[in-house]
Structure formats: C-alpha cells, structure tokens
C-alpha positions as CSV (number, residue, x, y, z in Angstrom):
1,E,-7.8,-41.5,-19.3
2,R,-10.0,-38.1,-19.6
3,E,-13.0,-40.6,-18.8
4,R,-11.2,-41.7,-15.5
5,E,-10.5,-37.8,-14.6
6,R,-14.1,-37.3,-15.1
7,N,-15.2,-40.0,-13.1
8,T,-12.6,-38.9,-10.2
9,E,-14.0,-35.3,-10.3
10,R,-17.6,-36.5,-10.1
11,E,-16.7,-38.4,-7.2
12,R,-15.0,-35.6,-5.6
13,E,-17.8,-33.5,-6.2
14,T,-20.3,-36.3,-4.6
15,L,-17.8,-36.3,-1.5
16,E,-18.1,-32.9,-1.2
17,K,-21.8,-32.5,-1.4
18,R,-22.2,-35.6,1.1
19,R,-19.8,-33.8,3.7
20,I,-21.7,-30.4,3.5
21,A,-24.9,-31.9,3.9
22,R,-23.9,-33.7,6.8
23,D,-22.4,-30.8,8.4
24,S,-25.6,-28.6,7.7
25,L,-27.7,-31.3,9.3
26,G,-25.3,-31.5,12.6
27,G,-23.2,-34.5,11.7
28,E,-26.1,-36.9,10.4
29,T,-26.5,-38.1,6.9
30,H,-29.6,-39.7,4.9
31,H,-28.6,-41.0,1.6
32,T,-30.4,-44.4,1.8
33,N,-33.1,-43.3,-0.7
34,P,-34.6,-40.2,-2.7
35,S,-36.8,-39.3,-0.2
36,S,-34.2,-38.8,2.6
37,T,-31.9,-36.9,0.1
38,L,-34.8,-34.7,-0.6
39,L,-35.2,-34.1,3.4
40,C,-31.6,-33.5,3.3
41,N,-32.0,-30.9,0.7
42,M,-35.0,-29.2,2.5
43,L,-33.1,-28.9,6.0
44,S,-30.0,-27.3,4.3
45,E,-32.3,-24.9,2.7
46,R,-34.1,-24.1,6.0
47,N,-30.4,-23.6,7.7
48,L,-29.5,-21.0,4.9
49,L,-32.7,-19.2,5.2
50,L,-31.9,-18.9,9.3
51,V,-28.7,-17.6,8.6
52,Y,-30.2,-15.0,6.0
53,L,-32.8,-13.9,8.8
54,N,-30.0,-13.4,11.3
55,M,-28.2,-11.1,8.4
56,S,-31.4,-9.0,8.2
57,V,-32.3,-8.9,11.9
58,Y,-28.5,-7.7,12.6
59,A,-28.9,-4.9,9.9
60,F,-32.2,-3.9,11.2
61,G,-31.3,-3.4,14.9
62,F,-28.0,-1.8,13.9
63,W,-29.5,0.7,11.6
64,L,-32.4,1.3,14.0
65,C,-30.0,2.8,16.7
66,R,-27.4,4.3,14.5
67,P,-29.5,7.1,13.2
68,V,-30.6,8.3,16.8
69,L,-27.4,8.0,18.1
70,P,-26.3,11.5,17.7
71,Y,-29.7,13.1,19.0
72,L,-29.2,10.9,22.1
73,S,-25.6,11.8,22.3
74,K,-26.7,15.6,22.3
75,Q,-29.3,14.9,24.7
76,L,-27.1,13.7,27.2
77,G,-24.7,16.5,26.8
78,A,-22.2,15.5,24.1
79,D,-20.7,18.0,21.7
80,A,-19.7,17.1,18.3
81,A,-15.9,16.5,19.3
82,T,-17.1,14.1,21.9
83,F,-19.5,12.4,19.5
84,G,-16.6,12.2,16.9
85,F,-14.7,10.5,19.8
86,L,-17.5,8.2,20.3
87,R,-17.6,6.9,16.6
88,T,-13.7,6.5,16.6
89,T,-14.1,4.4,19.7
90,F,-16.7,2.3,18.0
91,N,-14.3,1.8,14.8
92,F,-11.4,1.0,16.9
93,V,-13.2,-1.8,19.0
94,Q,-14.6,-3.0,16.0
95,L,-11.1,-3.2,14.3
96,V,-9.9,-5.3,17.3
97,G,-12.5,-7.5,17.3
98,G,-12.4,-8.7,13.8
99,P,-9.4,-11.1,14.2
100,L,-10.8,-12.5,17.5
101,M,-14.0,-13.2,15.9
102,G,-12.3,-15.2,13.0
103,R,-10.5,-17.1,15.9
104,L,-13.6,-17.8,17.6
105,V,-15.2,-19.2,14.3
106,D,-12.0,-21.6,14.0
107,L,-12.4,-22.7,17.8
108,R,-16.0,-23.1,18.7
109,G,-17.7,-23.1,15.1
110,A,-19.5,-20.8,13.0
111,R,-23.1,-21.1,14.7
112,F,-21.4,-20.3,18.1
113,A,-19.6,-17.3,16.5
114,L,-23.0,-16.0,15.1
115,V,-24.7,-16.4,18.5
116,V,-21.9,-14.4,20.1
117,A,-22.3,-11.5,17.5
118,Q,-25.9,-11.4,18.2
119,M,-25.6,-11.3,21.9
120,G,-23.0,-8.4,21.6
121,G,-25.6,-6.7,19.8
122,V,-28.2,-7.4,22.1
123,C,-25.8,-5.7,25.2
124,N,-24.8,-3.0,23.0
125,Y,-28.4,-2.0,22.7
126,L,-29.5,-2.6,26.2
127,L,-26.5,-0.4,27.6
128,L,-27.7,2.6,25.1
129,F,-31.2,1.9,26.7
130,L,-29.6,2.4,30.1
131,S,-27.5,5.1,29.1
132,T,-28.2,8.4,31.4
133,S,-24.7,9.9,30.8
134,V,-21.9,10.0,28.2
135,P,-19.4,7.8,30.1
136,L,-22.4,5.0,29.8
137,L,-22.3,6.0,26.0
138,F,-18.8,5.1,25.8
139,L,-19.3,2.1,27.9
140,S,-22.1,0.8,25.4
141,Q,-19.5,0.7,22.6
142,L,-17.6,-2.1,24.0
143,P,-20.0,-5.0,23.5
144,T,-19.3,-4.3,19.7
145,L,-16.1,-6.0,20.1
146,V,-17.8,-9.3,19.1
147,Q,-20.7,-7.5,17.2
148,H,-19.3,-9.2,13.7
149,C,-22.5,-10.8,12.4
150,F,-21.6,-10.5,8.7
151,Q,-18.2,-12.2,9.3
152,A,-20.0,-14.9,11.1
153,A,-22.8,-15.3,8.7
154,Q,-20.3,-15.7,5.9
155,A,-18.4,-18.4,7.7
156,C,-22.0,-20.3,8.2
157,I,-22.6,-20.2,4.4
158,S,-19.3,-20.9,3.2
159,L,-19.6,-24.0,5.5
160,M,-22.9,-25.0,4.3
161,T,-22.4,-24.9,0.6
162,H,-20.9,-26.4,-2.2
163,P,-18.0,-24.3,-4.0
164,D,-19.9,-23.9,-6.9
165,E,-23.0,-22.8,-5.3
166,R,-20.8,-20.7,-2.3
167,P,-20.5,-17.0,-4.4
168,K,-24.2,-16.9,-5.3
169,K,-25.0,-17.8,-1.5
170,L,-22.6,-15.4,-0.5
171,G,-23.7,-13.0,-2.6
172,R,-27.3,-13.1,-1.0
173,L,-26.1,-12.2,2.3
174,S,-25.7,-8.6,1.1
175,L,-29.3,-8.7,-0.3
176,F,-30.6,-9.6,3.2
177,Y,-28.4,-7.0,4.6
178,G,-30.1,-4.6,2.7
179,I,-33.2,-5.4,4.1
180,G,-32.4,-4.2,7.1
181,F,-30.3,-1.3,6.2
182,V,-33.2,0.0,4.3
183,A,-36.0,-0.7,7.0
184,G,-34.0,0.1,10.0
185,P,-33.5,3.8,10.0
186,F,-37.1,4.7,8.7
187,V,-38.7,2.4,11.5
188,G,-36.1,3.9,13.9
189,G,-37.2,7.5,13.2
190,Q,-40.9,6.7,13.6
191,L,-40.4,5.0,17.2
192,S,-38.1,7.9,18.3
193,S,-41.2,10.1,18.1
194,I,-43.2,7.8,20.0
195,F,-41.1,6.1,22.5
196,G,-38.0,8.4,22.4
197,Y,-34.4,7.6,21.8
198,H,-34.0,5.0,24.4
199,G,-37.0,3.2,23.5
200,V,-35.8,2.6,19.9
201,A,-32.3,1.0,21.5
202,L,-34.6,-1.3,23.9
203,T,-36.8,-2.5,20.6
204,A,-33.4,-3.4,18.8
205,A,-32.1,-5.3,21.9
206,C,-35.6,-7.2,22.0
207,I,-35.8,-8.0,18.3
208,T,-32.3,-9.1,18.3
209,L,-32.8,-11.4,21.2
210,C,-35.7,-13.2,19.7
211,V,-33.5,-14.7,17.2
212,V,-30.6,-16.1,19.5
213,P,-32.4,-19.0,20.8
214,V,-33.8,-20.0,17.4
215,T,-30.3,-19.9,16.0
216,Y,-28.5,-21.7,18.8
217,F,-31.0,-24.6,18.6
218,S,-31.9,-24.9,15.0
219,L,-28.3,-24.6,13.2
220,P,-25.8,-27.3,13.6
221,P,-22.5,-26.5,15.2
222,L,-20.6,-25.9,11.5
223,K,-17.2,-26.6,12.7
224,A,-14.5,-26.8,9.8
225,P,-12.9,-30.0,9.5
226,P,-9.5,-30.1,10.9
227,T,-6.4,-29.5,8.5
228,S,-5.1,-32.7,9.3
229,T,-8.2,-34.5,8.1
230,K,-8.1,-32.4,4.7
231,Q,-4.5,-33.4,4.1
232,S,-5.0,-36.9,4.5
233,E,-8.2,-37.0,2.3
234,E,-6.3,-35.4,-0.6
235,Q,-3.1,-37.7,0.0
236,E,-5.3,-40.7,-0.3
237,K,-7.0,-39.5,-3.4
238,Q,-3.7,-38.9,-5.0
239,Q,-2.6,-42.5,-3.9
240,Q,-5.7,-44.0,-5.5
241,Q,-4.9,-41.9,-8.7
242,Q,-1.5,-43.6,-8.8
243,E,-2.6,-46.8,-8.2
244,Q,-5.1,-47.0,-11.0
245,P,-2.6,-46.7,-14.0
246,Q,-0.6,-49.4,-12.3
247,Q,-3.5,-51.6,-12.0
248,Q,-4.6,-51.1,-15.7
249,Q,-0.9,-51.7,-16.7
250,Q,-0.8,-55.1,-14.9
C-alpha cells in the first residue's frame, strides 16, 4: 500500500511538471525524447530569466526617479506640505491598484499583467518628464495604478515553477529587485547633474519601454487553469485511488 502511494505521488509530480513545462512554452509539449526534454528545460529557464530581468528593470527605473522627485517638485514650486500630499496620492493610487492587478492576472494572464505594469511605469516617467507644473506632477502619479510589477512577476514565477522549487525561485525576485534598488539612485544622481531632473525621468521611460516588447513576444500567456479543471482532475485521481484497492481485491 505504501508503494502504491509513492507511485501515485510520483505520477502526480510528473503530471505537475509536464503541465508547468507546457504552460511555460505557451501550451506546447516536447516529451518524446531526452533532447526535447532538455530543450524544454532550457526554454523554461530562459523565461524565468526574462521575468527576473523585468524585475531589475522595474526597480532600476523606479529608484532612478524617486530620489530626484523631491528636487523636481521643489523646482516646480511645490513646498514640503505639497510634496507630502503628492506622496500620499501615490500611496493611495497604489493601494487601489493592487486588487485590480490581481484581477487582471486572473482574467488576462500573468504575462499581460506584467506588460501592463511596465507600461504603467513608462507612462509615469513620461508624464514626469513632461511636468512643467505641480498639477502635472500629480497627474503623473495616476499611471502608478497599474505599476505593480512585483505582483505580476510573482504570478509569472508561480505559474512557471513546480511547487517544490517555487520558494527558491520567488526568493530570487527580491535579489534581482535589489540590483535595481542599489543601482537606480546612484545612476539617477549622476544623470541629474548632466541632463537635469527631467532627463532622469526620460531615461527611466526609455529603459523600461525597451523590455516591454521582449516580454510580450517571448513569454507565454501564463494563465492559471480554471478552477473547474483543477477540481475535475482531483476527482479523477480520487476515483482512481478508490478503484485500485477494489481491483486488487477482485
């Protein structure tokens, strides 16, 4: 009986790995020979690296602009109280956008949500670049409603990895975020002395925009299987487990 349980567990893990590999390749499977399996694993790792690249680019662009934002606000005539209200506006918009991004992942897939999050950053940085007054500064915070790249990247990793490997893969997201977090403020300070505060925002927009088409055309849709499909698969497995002892008794 224990041997049957171990075999059943192995079959479940094999099916789960095949499903993840299929989703990572956009619904195509290649399991006919070892070379095809190796190719499948290489493409899956490439997709993971692309998600990590998105995380670094997102953090780099975000922290490229954040340190110079107080100086840009002061240059446009905003006082300390106005800047505090500007930060509150950003936090409120982000708070409202979090559940909306989760719903977008469910409806359109993790890849689409990741692209939307990056485009939200592009719009934010472009509006910062075009800001010539305090009202335009406040307007530039509205696209951050969908600027939830970390959440979208977590959804991508969860759909592309096996449950046993998922914690390690998700943990690496923080590592790649940290790369952009460290490099962004330093580069932003250097660029502001050369191109000015508006030039920093334009640089962030261009860098973020470069990764959008690569992400859209390289990653599969990464949509979670319907709940009904999961339930039917679990019911079939339970029926098979119940039928096995009956067949052996017969």
